[in-house]
C-alpha positions as CSV (number, residue, x, y, z in Angstrom):
1,X,0.0,0.0,0.0
2,X,1.3,3.5,-1.0
3,X,0.2,6.7,0.8
4,X,0.1,10.1,-0.8
5,X,-0.5,13.6,0.7
6,X,-2.1,16.6,-0.9
7,X,-4.0,19.8,0.1
8,X,-7.1,18.6,-1.8
9,X,-8.4,15.5,-3.5
10,X,-11.0,15.7,-6.2
11,X,-12.9,12.5,-6.9
12,X,-13.9,12.2,-10.6
13,X,-12.4,13.8,-13.6
14,X,-15.6,15.1,-15.2
15,X,-15.7,18.7,-16.3
16,X,-16.9,20.0,-12.9
17,X,-14.1,18.1,-11.1
18,X,-11.5,19.4,-13.5
19,X,-12.8,23.0,-13.1
20,X,-12.7,22.6,-9.3
21,X,-9.1,21.3,-9.4
22,X,-8.1,24.1,-11.8
23,X,-9.4,26.9,-9.5
24,X,-7.9,25.2,-6.3
25,X,-4.5,24.8,-8.1
26,X,-4.5,28.4,-9.2
27,X,-4.9,29.4,-5.6
28,X,-1.7,27.5,-4.8
29,X,-3.2,24.2,-3.5
30,X,-1.6,20.9,-4.2
31,X,-4.4,19.1,-5.9
32,X,-4.9,15.6,-7.3
33,X,-7.9,14.5,-9.5
34,X,-8.7,10.8,-9.4
35,X,-10.5,9.5,-12.5
36,X,-11.5,5.8,-12.8
37,X,-11.5,5.8,-16.6
38,X,-8.6,6.0,-19.0
39,X,-9.5,9.6,-20.1
40,X,-10.9,12.7,-18.4
41,X,-14.3,14.2,-19.1
42,X,-17.0,12.0,-17.5
43,X,-19.9,12.4,-19.9
44,X,-18.0,15.1,-21.9
45,X,-15.6,12.8,-23.9
46,X,-14.6,12.2,-27.5
47,X,-13.6,8.6,-28.5
48,X,-12.6,7.0,-31.8
49,X,-15.0,4.0,-31.4
50,X,-14.3,2.9,-35.0
51,X,-11.1,3.8,-36.9
52,X,-11.3,7.3,-38.3
53,X,-14.8,8.0,-36.8
54,X,-14.7,10.2,-33.6
55,X,-17.8,10.3,-31.5
56,X,-18.9,12.8,-28.8
57,X,-20.1,9.7,-27.0
58,X,-22.5,11.2,-24.4
59,X,-22.8,15.0,-24.2
60,X,-22.5,16.4,-27.7
61,X,-23.3,20.2,-27.8
62,X,-22.2,23.1,-25.7
63,X,-23.8,26.3,-24.7
64,X,-24.0,26.5,-20.9
65,X,-20.3,26.6,-20.2
66,X,-19.9,29.7,-18.0
67,X,-18.1,32.6,-19.7
68,X,-16.2,33.4,-16.5
69,X,-14.7,29.9,-16.5
70,X,-13.6,30.3,-20.1
71,X,-12.1,33.6,-19.3
72,X,-10.5,32.7,-15.9
73,X,-8.9,29.5,-17.2
74,X,-8.1,31.0,-20.6
75,X,-9.5,27.9,-22.3
76,X,-9.1,29.1,-25.9
77,X,-5.4,29.1,-25.3
78,X,-5.7,25.5,-24.1
79,X,-7.4,24.5,-27.4
80,X,-11.1,25.3,-26.8
81,X,-12.8,26.4,-30.0
82,X,-16.6,26.5,-30.2
83,X,-18.1,26.2,-33.7
84,X,-21.7,27.5,-34.0
85,X,-24.8,25.4,-34.7
86,X,-26.7,27.9,-36.9
87,X,-30.0,26.1,-37.5
88,X,-32.6,23.7,-36.3
89,X,-34.8,22.0,-38.8
90,X,-37.9,20.0,-37.8
91,X,-39.3,17.8,-40.6
92,X,-43.1,17.4,-40.6
93,X,-45.3,14.4,-41.5
94,X,-46.7,16.1,-44.6
95,X,-43.3,16.7,-46.1
96,X,-43.2,20.3,-44.9
97,X,-40.7,21.6,-42.2
98,X,-40.1,24.5,-39.9
99,X,-36.6,25.9,-39.4
100,X,-34.9,28.2,-37.1
101,X,-31.7,30.0,-38.3
102,X,-29.0,32.2,-36.7
103,X,-30.4,35.1,-38.7
104,X,-33.4,36.4,-36.7
105,X,-35.2,37.8,-39.8
106,X,-34.8,34.5,-41.7
107,X,-36.4,32.6,-38.7
108,X,-39.2,35.2,-38.5
109,X,-40.0,34.8,-42.2
110,X,-39.9,31.0,-41.8
111,X,-42.5,31.2,-38.9
112,X,-44.6,33.6,-40.9
113,X,-44.8,30.9,-43.6
114,X,-46.8,28.9,-41.0
115,X,-48.5,31.6,-39.1
116,X,-48.3,35.5,-39.4
117,X,-49.6,35.7,-35.9
118,X,-46.8,33.5,-34.6
119,X,-44.2,35.5,-36.4
120,X,-45.3,38.6,-34.5
121,X,-45.4,36.6,-31.2
122,X,-42.0,35.2,-31.9
123,X,-40.4,38.7,-31.5
124,X,-42.1,39.3,-28.2
125,X,-41.4,35.8,-27.0
126,X,-37.7,36.2,-27.8
127,X,-37.5,39.5,-25.9
128,X,-39.3,38.1,-22.9
129,X,-37.1,35.0,-22.7
130,X,-34.1,37.2,-23.0
131,X,-35.2,39.2,-20.1
132,X,-36.0,36.1,-18.1
133,X,-32.5,34.7,-18.8
134,X,-30.9,38.0,-17.8
135,X,-33.0,38.0,-14.6
136,X,-32.0,34.5,-13.7
137,X,-28.4,34.7,-14.9
138,X,-27.0,36.1,-11.6
139,X,-28.4,33.1,-9.7
140,X,-26.1,30.8,-11.7
141,X,-23.1,32.5,-10.0
142,X,-24.7,32.6,-6.6
143,X,-24.0,30.2,-3.7
144,X,-27.5,29.1,-2.6
145,X,-28.3,30.5,0.9
146,X,-30.0,28.4,3.5
147,X,-33.4,30.0,4.1
148,X,-33.6,28.3,7.6
149,X,-30.3,29.8,8.7
150,X,-29.9,33.1,10.6
151,X,-26.2,33.3,9.7
152,X,-25.3,36.7,8.2
153,X,-24.1,35.2,5.0
154,X,-27.4,33.3,4.5
155,X,-29.5,36.3,5.4
156,X,-27.5,38.4,2.9
157,X,-27.9,35.8,0.3
158,X,-31.7,35.6,0.8
159,X,-31.9,39.4,0.5
160,X,-29.9,39.3,-2.7
161,X,-32.1,36.4,-4.0
162,X,-35.3,38.3,-3.2
163,X,-33.9,41.5,-4.6
164,X,-33.5,39.9,-8.0
165,X,-37.2,39.2,-8.2
166,X,-38.3,42.5,-6.6
167,X,-36.5,44.4,-9.3
168,X,-38.5,42.8,-12.1
169,X,-41.4,44.7,-13.7
170,X,-44.8,43.2,-12.9
171,X,-45.2,41.5,-16.2
172,X,-41.8,39.9,-16.2
173,X,-42.3,38.7,-12.6
174,X,-45.5,37.0,-13.7
175,X,-43.8,35.4,-16.7
176,X,-41.0,34.1,-14.5
177,X,-43.5,32.7,-12.0
178,X,-45.2,30.9,-14.9
179,X,-41.9,29.5,-16.1
180,X,-41.1,28.2,-12.7
181,X,-44.5,26.4,-12.3
182,X,-46.1,25.6,-15.7
183,X,-45.4,22.9,-18.2
184,X,-43.4,23.8,-21.3
185,X,-46.4,22.9,-23.5
186,X,-48.9,25.0,-21.6
187,X,-46.5,28.0,-21.4
188,X,-45.9,27.8,-25.2
189,X,-49.7,27.5,-25.8
190,X,-50.0,31.1,-24.4
191,X,-47.6,32.4,-27.1
192,X,-48.0,30.4,-30.3
193,X,-50.6,28.5,-32.4
194,X,-48.4,26.5,-34.7
195,X,-48.2,23.0,-33.4
196,X,-44.8,22.0,-34.9
197,X,-43.3,25.3,-33.5
198,X,-44.5,24.5,-30.0
199,X,-43.4,20.9,-30.2
200,X,-39.8,21.9,-31.3
201,X,-39.5,24.6,-28.6
202,X,-41.1,22.3,-25.9
203,X,-38.3,19.8,-26.5
204,X,-35.9,22.1,-24.6
205,X,-38.1,21.5,-21.6
206,X,-37.8,17.8,-21.5
207,X,-34.1,17.2,-22.3
208,X,-32.5,15.0,-19.7
209,X,-35.6,14.9,-17.5
210,X,-38.3,12.3,-16.8
211,X,-41.0,14.7,-17.8
212,X,-43.2,15.2,-20.8
213,X,-44.0,18.5,-22.5
214,X,-47.2,18.7,-20.5
215,X,-45.6,18.0,-17.1
216,X,-45.7,20.9,-14.7
217,X,-42.1,22.2,-14.1
218,X,-40.9,21.5,-17.6
219,X,-41.1,25.2,-18.5
220,X,-38.2,25.9,-16.1
221,X,-36.1,23.3,-17.9
222,X,-36.9,25.2,-21.1
223,X,-35.5,28.4,-19.4
224,X,-32.5,26.5,-18.1
225,X,-31.5,25.6,-21.6
226,X,-32.3,29.1,-22.9
227,X,-29.7,30.5,-20.5
228,X,-26.8,29.1,-22.6
229,X,-24.7,31.7,-24.3
230,X,-21.8,31.8,-26.7
231,X,-19.8,35.0,-27.0
232,X,-22.6,36.8,-25.1
233,X,-25.4,35.6,-27.4
234,X,-28.2,33.9,-25.4
235,X,-29.8,30.7,-26.7
236,X,-26.7,30.1,-28.9
237,X,-25.6,26.5,-29.2
238,X,-22.4,25.2,-30.6
239,X,-20.1,22.2,-31.2
240,X,-16.6,22.0,-29.7
241,X,-14.0,21.4,-32.4
242,X,-12.8,17.9,-31.7
243,X,-16.0,17.0,-29.9
244,X,-17.0,17.5,-26.2
245,X,-13.9,15.7,-25.1
246,X,-12.0,18.8,-26.4
247,X,-13.7,20.9,-23.7
248,X,-12.6,18.5,-21.0
249,X,-9.0,18.4,-22.4
250,X,-8.8,22.2,-22.4
251,X,-9.9,22.4,-18.8
252,X,-7.5,19.6,-17.8
253,X,-4.7,21.4,-19.6
254,X,-5.5,24.6,-17.6
255,X,-5.6,22.6,-14.4
256,X,-2.2,20.9,-15.1
257,X,-0.7,24.2,-16.0
258,X,-1.8,25.6,-12.6
259,X,-0.1,22.6,-10.9
260,X,-2.9,20.1,-10.5
261,X,-2.1,16.4,-10.9
262,X,-4.6,14.2,-12.8
263,X,-4.4,10.4,-12.3
264,X,-6.3,8.1,-14.7
265,X,-7.4,4.5,-14.2
266,X,-7.6,5.6,-10.5
267,X,-10.8,4.1,-9.0
268,X,-11.8,5.4,-5.5
269,X,-13.3,2.7,-3.3
270,X,-14.0,4.7,-0.1
271,X,-13.7,8.0,1.6
272,X,-11.6,7.7,4.7
273,X,-13.3,9.2,7.8
274,X,-11.5,9.7,11.1
275,X,-13.1,11.4,14.1
276,X,-16.0,12.7,12.1
277,X,-13.9,14.2,9.4
278,X,-13.0,13.2,5.8
279,X,-9.2,12.8,5.7
280,X,-8.7,11.1,2.3
281,X,-9.7,8.3,0.1
282,X,-8.8,4.6,-0.2
283,X,-8.3,3.3,-3.8
284,X,-9.5,0.1,-5.3
285,X,-5.9,-1.1,-5.6
286,X,-5.2,-0.5,-1.9
287,X,-3.4,2.9,-2.2
288,X,-4.4,5.8,0.0
289,X,-4.5,9.5,-0.7
290,X,-4.7,11.9,2.3
291,X,-5.8,15.5,2.4
292,X,-7.7,17.9,4.7
293,X,-10.1,18.6,1.8
294,X,-11.9,15.9,-0.2
295,X,-14.2,17.0,-3.1
296,X,-16.6,14.7,-4.9
297,X,-17.8,15.5,-8.4
298,X,-19.8,12.2,-8.5
299,X,-23.6,12.1,-8.2
300,X,-24.9,12.2,-4.6
301,X,-26.2,8.6,-4.5
302,X,-22.7,7.3,-5.5
303,X,-20.9,9.8,-3.3
304,X,-22.9,9.5,-0.1
305,X,-24.5,6.0,-0.3
306,X,-21.6,4.1,-1.7
307,X,-18.3,5.8,-0.9
308,X,-19.2,6.7,2.8
309,X,-20.5,4.5,5.6
310,X,-24.0,5.7,6.4
311,X,-23.2,5.9,10.1
312,X,-20.9,8.9,9.3
313,X,-23.7,11.0,7.9
314,X,-26.9,12.4,9.5
315,X,-29.8,10.0,9.1
316,X,-32.1,12.8,7.7
317,X,-29.5,13.6,5.1
318,X,-29.2,10.0,4.0
319,X,-33.0,9.8,3.7
320,X,-33.0,12.9,1.5
321,X,-30.3,11.4,-0.8
322,X,-32.2,8.1,-1.0
323,X,-35.3,10.1,-2.1
324,X,-33.3,12.3,-4.5
325,X,-34.8,11.8,-8.0
326,X,-32.1,10.7,-10.5
327,X,-34.0,8.5,-12.9
328,X,-32.3,8.3,-16.3
329,X,-34.6,9.1,-19.2
330,X,-32.2,9.5,-22.2
331,X,-30.3,7.3,-24.6
332,X,-27.7,8.1,-27.2
333,X,-27.1,6.7,-30.6
334,X,-23.8,7.4,-32.5
335,X,-23.5,6.5,-36.1
336,X,-20.9,6.4,-38.9
337,X,-22.4,7.2,-42.3
338,X,-21.4,6.6,-45.9
339,X,-23.3,9.7,-47.0
340,X,-25.4,12.5,-45.6
341,X,-29.1,11.8,-44.9
342,X,-31.4,13.4,-47.5
343,X,-34.4,14.7,-45.7
344,X,-37.5,14.7,-47.9
345,X,-38.5,18.1,-46.6
346,X,-35.2,19.7,-47.8
347,X,-33.8,17.6,-50.6
348,X,-30.1,17.7,-51.4
349,X,-27.1,18.7,-49.3
350,X,-27.1,22.2,-47.8
351,X,-26.4,24.5,-44.9
352,X,-29.1,22.7,-42.8
353,X,-26.7,19.8,-42.5
354,X,-24.4,22.0,-40.4
355,X,-27.2,22.6,-37.9
356,X,-29.5,20.4,-35.8
357,X,-32.5,18.3,-36.8
358,X,-35.3,17.9,-34.3
359,X,-37.6,15.0,-34.6
360,X,-40.6,16.6,-32.9
361,X,-43.3,17.0,-35.7
362,X,-46.2,17.5,-33.3
363,X,-46.9,18.0,-29.6
364,X,-48.9,14.8,-29.6
365,X,-45.8,13.0,-31.0
366,X,-43.6,14.2,-28.2
367,X,-46.2,13.5,-25.5
368,X,-46.8,10.0,-26.9
369,X,-43.0,9.4,-26.7
370,X,-43.2,10.2,-23.0
371,X,-46.3,8.0,-22.5
372,X,-44.2,5.0,-23.5
373,X,-41.5,5.8,-20.9
374,X,-44.1,6.6,-18.2
375,X,-45.4,3.0,-18.5
376,X,-42.0,1.4,-18.4
377,X,-40.9,1.1,-22.0
378,X,-38.6,3.0,-24.4
379,X,-40.3,5.3,-26.9
380,X,-41.2,3.5,-30.1
381,X,-41.4,6.8,-31.9
382,X,-38.9,8.9,-29.9
383,X,-38.1,12.6,-29.8
384,X,-34.6,13.1,-31.1
385,X,-32.1,15.9,-31.3
386,X,-29.6,15.2,-34.2
387,X,-26.4,16.8,-35.2
388,X,-23.8,15.8,-37.9
389,X,-20.5,16.8,-36.2
390,X,-18.4,16.0,-39.3
391,X,-20.3,18.7,-41.3
392,X,-19.1,21.3,-38.7
393,X,-15.7,19.8,-38.0
394,X,-14.5,17.6,-40.9
395,X,-11.8,16.0,-38.7
396,X,-14.5,13.9,-36.9
397,X,-14.7,11.5,-39.8
398,X,-12.7,10.2,-42.8
399,X,-13.0,12.2,-46.1
400,X,-16.4,11.7,-47.7
401,X,-17.8,10.0,-44.6
402,X,-19.8,11.4,-41.6
403,X,-20.6,10.8,-38.0
404,X,-24.1,11.5,-36.6
405,X,-25.0,12.1,-33.0
406,X,-28.5,11.4,-31.9
407,X,-29.8,12.3,-28.4
408,X,-32.9,10.3,-27.7
409,X,-35.9,10.6,-25.4
410,X,-37.2,8.5,-23.9
411,X,-35.1,5.6,-22.7
412,X,-36.1,5.1,-19.1
413,X,-33.5,3.6,-16.7
414,X,-36.3,1.8,-14.9
415,X,-37.5,0.0,-18.0
416,X,-39.8,-3.0,-17.2
417,X,-37.6,-6.1,-16.8
418,X,-34.4,-4.1,-17.1
419,X,-32.2,-3.4,-20.1
420,X,-30.5,-6.2,-22.0
421,X,-28.9,-6.7,-25.4
422,X,-32.2,-7.4,-27.1
423,X,-33.9,-4.3,-25.8
424,X,-30.8,-2.2,-26.6
425,X,-30.9,-3.3,-30.2
426,X,-34.7,-2.8,-30.4
427,X,-34.3,0.7,-29.1
428,X,-31.6,1.4,-31.7
429,X,-33.9,0.1,-34.4
430,X,-36.7,2.4,-33.3
431,X,-34.3,5.3,-33.6
432,X,-33.2,4.3,-37.1
433,X,-36.9,3.8,-38.1
434,X,-37.9,7.2,-36.9
435,X,-35.1,9.0,-38.8
436,X,-35.7,6.9,-42.0
437,X,-39.3,8.0,-42.0
438,X,-38.1,11.5,-42.9
439,X,-34.8,10.6,-44.7
440,X,-35.4,7.5,-46.9
441,X,-31.7,7.0,-47.7
442,X,-30.7,7.0,-44.1
443,X,-30.8,3.3,-43.1
444,X,-28.7,2.2,-46.1
445,X,-26.0,4.8,-45.3
446,X,-25.2,3.4,-41.8
447,X,-21.7,1.9,-41.5
448,X,-21.5,1.5,-37.8
449,X,-23.7,2.2,-34.8
450,X,-23.2,2.6,-31.1
451,X,-26.4,2.4,-29.1
452,X,-26.2,3.6,-25.5
453,X,-29.0,3.0,-22.9
454,X,-29.0,4.5,-19.4
455,X,-27.6,1.2,-18.2
456,X,-24.7,1.6,-20.6
457,X,-24.1,5.2,-19.6
458,X,-24.0,4.2,-15.9
459,X,-21.7,1.3,-16.6
460,X,-19.2,3.5,-18.6
461,X,-19.3,6.8,-16.8
462,X,-20.5,5.8,-13.3
463,X,-23.5,8.2,-13.5
464,X,-26.3,6.6,-11.4
465,X,-29.1,5.5,-13.7
466,X,-27.3,7.1,-16.5
467,X,-28.7,10.5,-15.6
468,X,-26.7,13.1,-17.5
469,X,-27.8,15.9,-15.1
470,X,-26.9,13.9,-11.9
471,X,-30.5,14.4,-10.9
472,X,-33.7,15.8,-12.4
473,X,-34.1,19.6,-12.8
474,X,-37.4,19.5,-10.9
475,X,-38.5,22.4,-8.8
476,X,-38.0,20.5,-5.5
477,X,-34.4,19.8,-6.6
478,X,-33.2,23.3,-7.5
479,X,-31.2,26.1,-5.8
480,X,-31.2,25.7,-2.0
481,X,-32.8,22.2,-2.3
482,X,-30.1,20.7,-4.6
483,X,-29.1,18.1,-3.7
484,X,-30.8,18.2,-0.3
485,X,-32.3,20.9,2.0
486,X,-29.6,22.6,4.1
487,X,-26.7,21.2,2.1
488,X,-26.7,23.2,-1.1
489,X,-23.7,25.4,-0.2
490,X,-21.3,22.8,-1.7
491,X,-20.3,21.5,1.8
492,X,-21.3,18.0,2.8
493,X,-22.5,17.0,6.3
494,X,-19.0,15.7,7.0
495,X,-16.1,18.0,7.9
496,X,-13.6,18.3,5.1
497,X,-15.9,16.9,2.5
498,X,-17.3,19.0,-0.4
499,X,-19.4,18.3,-3.5
500,X,-19.1,20.0,-6.9
501,X,-20.9,17.9,-9.5
502,X,-24.0,18.6,-11.6
503,X,-26.1,17.6,-8.7
504,X,-25.1,20.9,-7.1
505,X,-26.5,24.3,-7.9
506,X,-27.1,25.4,-10.7
507,X,-27.6,21.9,-12.2
508,X,-26.7,19.9,-15.3
509,X,-25.2,20.5,-18.7
510,X,-21.6,21.3,-19.6
511,X,-21.6,24.3,-17.4
512,X,-18.8,24.0,-14.9
513,X,-20.5,26.4,-12.4
514,X,-20.7,23.7,-9.7
515,X,-16.9,23.1,-9.9
516,X,-16.1,26.8,-9.8
517,X,-18.5,27.8,-7.0
518,X,-17.4,24.8,-4.8
519,X,-13.7,25.8,-5.2
520,X,-14.5,29.4,-4.2
521,X,-16.3,28.1,-1.1
522,X,-13.4,25.8,-0.2
523,X,-11.0,28.7,-0.4
524,X,-13.1,30.6,2.1
525,X,-12.8,27.7,4.5
526,X,-9.2,26.8,3.9
527,X,-6.6,29.6,4.3
528,X,-4.5,30.2,1.2
């Protein structure tokens, strides 16, 4: 057995863990990141599954990565380059389509083609959502206060939190209240009449959640995804050159430059606790790492129910973590293609292939996809968000060939009877069938396919139930309730132990905010 000593140990080399280590190292701390896989990134990784074809295996687009992290860590200097996704096309059953473009006027004209009324509403809706995003944006950089505490820092935090809402004009306050409580479908019904437009926009309210477009609370998830920005432009989405793994590599490079050590193939078996304090970790190979600060970027069920003996934690906290909703709802299908899919609604190759395709032709279609999952099955006609990375970054595939990334809802982690090889392949077939319905040449163009269910995602990444957000973005699991009441300030109920993953405020996506905020809190507790 070998023993190692550091100022801080970070469990998990996902993007939040890497951000956390980078900030601690920049403050002069001797930090080590322990990652069980052979590469960093967690769910933000790029792998060459088949020779010449590089897949963004799990997470595949970027928008939520906080600008302050990009700036503080100087990520462009470490290789980060975001390429814009400039369109979203939704094919319709009747051979028509609706498209959104980077050019606002083009999008407005496209909507006008379906409904002049909606074209006018689109401008007002865009302005309102921009104001909502601006109103909520400060919360992303805020450490959640404890509303039950009388500590000066918590009282100050609650006053700041209340002040954000008090400053809103009456109409904007009412809109924010609706976004926090309504379903995405019902909220969009108040703005638009075109079904395919509402279906496509409502999809942002269900991504990564076990909710349908008519489920109360899904409107907040819509706003959560609206808050993404690239170079100051809200609602902008992009693709990292080299895939999402390039984001993780850039953060890891910044962390190493600051002095952090990153160990791969390093599986943590247990957090070491002595006299009511976390003092280090024991590895699967018997080695031990010791430090006065231990930070976990893993999800709370793995962190607190598997790596720590329950007797070391308050019973009420353990019960809260046991009740924490972390059901996986999404699958991923990655494909190698011999040619581009030719969608019937937009024949030929064109700029639309450099954007996204949304398989959400009607609200009923998306809601029916949820119904399948609600009753314990994968969606036979799933909602899908599709990008062709090789059209944006040609280096992702051999010349003349392409890779396609398909995010799929719904693939429930609690599928009746559990996932097996037969169900995985049937799920993959359902995805192929759904795309081929709109692009007849698609099926024959497939060279390779990788089908990932929540069980596969959990097996590979360690994410409980394969949940990409480390827990649902439901109202009872946000802000000072994430991941548990009283424990949202990045500290765990064990001295010396901190948490920084997507299960912390402000939630999931390739954001990095949890890693940064946790590091700032640690540096308040530990003298520099």
